[in-house]
N, C-alpha and C positions, 0 to 999 in steps of 0.2 A: 550781515544778512546772508551774504553769499556763503560764508563759512558754515552758517547754521543749516542752510539748504544742503550743502555738501555733507555735513555730518548726518543729516536725516537720510539722505540718499545712501550713504555708506551703511547706516544702521539697517535700512530696508534691504539693501543688497546682502548684507551679512545674514539677515534672517532668512532670506530666500535661499542663499547658499546652504545654510544649515538645514533648512527644510528639504532641499534636494538630497543632501547627504543622508539624512535620516531616512528618507524614502528609499534611497538606494540600498541602505543597510537592511531595511525591511524586506525588500525584494530578494536580496542575497540570502537572507535567512529563510525565506519561503521557497527557495529553489528546490528542485526535485531531489529526492533521495532515491537510493536503490534498496532493493530487498536485502542486500548484503550489509546494510548499515544497522541491522538489529531493529527491525520495525515491529516485532511482536515479542511477547514475553513467553518464557518457558511454561508458566502456569497456563497461559492461554492455549499453547500448543497441546498441552496435556488434555485440556477440556475438548479441544478440537479432535483429538484422537478418539475420544469416546463417541462424539457425534459421527465422525467418519466411519467407525466400525459399525455403528447402528444404522446409518443412513446411506453410506456410499460404497462400502467394501463389497457388497453383493454384486455390484456392476463393475466397479473399478479395481477390484482385487484387494486382498489384505495388505499387499505391499505397494499399492498405488500403481501397479504395472499395467492396468487396463486389461480388457478381455474382449475379443471379437471387435465389434464396432465401438465399444466403450474405450475412449482414449486413456493413455497413461496420465497420471497426475504428478509424476516426478521423472527425473532423468532427461536424457537427450531429446526424446520425442516430445516431452512436455515443453521443454525450452524451445524446440523448433517451432512449436505452435504459439507459445506465449512470450518467449524471450524478447525483450525490448519494449514490451507493452506495459501499460500501467496496471498495477494491481487492481485498480477500479474495474478494469475489463473482466478480469477473472471473477471479481466479486459480483458484478452484474450478471454474468453468465450463470454463476452458481446460484445466486439469489432468485433469478427468474425462471430457471429451467431445471433445477435440481431439487431433490432427487427425482429421477425420471419417473418414479411411481407416484410422486406427489409434488409436481413442480411448484416452487414458490412457498413451500411449507416451512422452510427453515427461517428462523428469525434472523435479522441482520447480525446479531451477536453470534449466533451459531455459525453463520456463514463466515464471519471474520475468524472465529475459532478454527473452523475447518481449514481455511486458507493458511492460518498460522501453522497448523499441523502439516500441511503440504510443504510449507517453507522449511519446517524443521526436518522433515524427511529428505528434502532437497538439499540439505546441508547449509542452509542459510543460518547465520548466527542469531540467537535470541538477543533481545535488548531488555530494557527495564520496564517498558510500557506496553500495554496491549495494542494490537492492531485495531484501529477504529472500525466500527460497524456501520460506516457511512461511505458510500461510493465517492462522494465529493472530497472526502478527506484522503482518499486513496489515489486520487488522480496524479498526485505528485510523487508517487512511489513507483519506480520502474523495476520490472523483473530483469535483473542482470544475471550473468553467469556467476554462481556462488564461488567464493574465493577459497 
């Protein structure tokens, strides 16, 4: 009887241990990424270039350099403002307040495309998948200094 109880306890303990291990693996795989890890596709950045030229360049410049009170969207000044922050913050700012002439008029997909273009100009490498068009999906991606 005692050995049967011991065996059941060991089985339960083994299952709990396995569950904790699997949970830990899920957490590790869901940990934050950086923009340098290829979080957008080249095709998406190309789409974003078109949206940028149509909706953003008049204020932020053809080369994302900014103009007057309009901040640059690439380079050291951009990273000084956004470096270390989640891509979701750039997404939210763009989605809700841009373009200045029609705030909130970009679709979530257009916003993600434009951010992909900004990343490509900023020398972040492209990956194989598109950057998601949902802020919640972008909270785990941090803007680091491109390598």
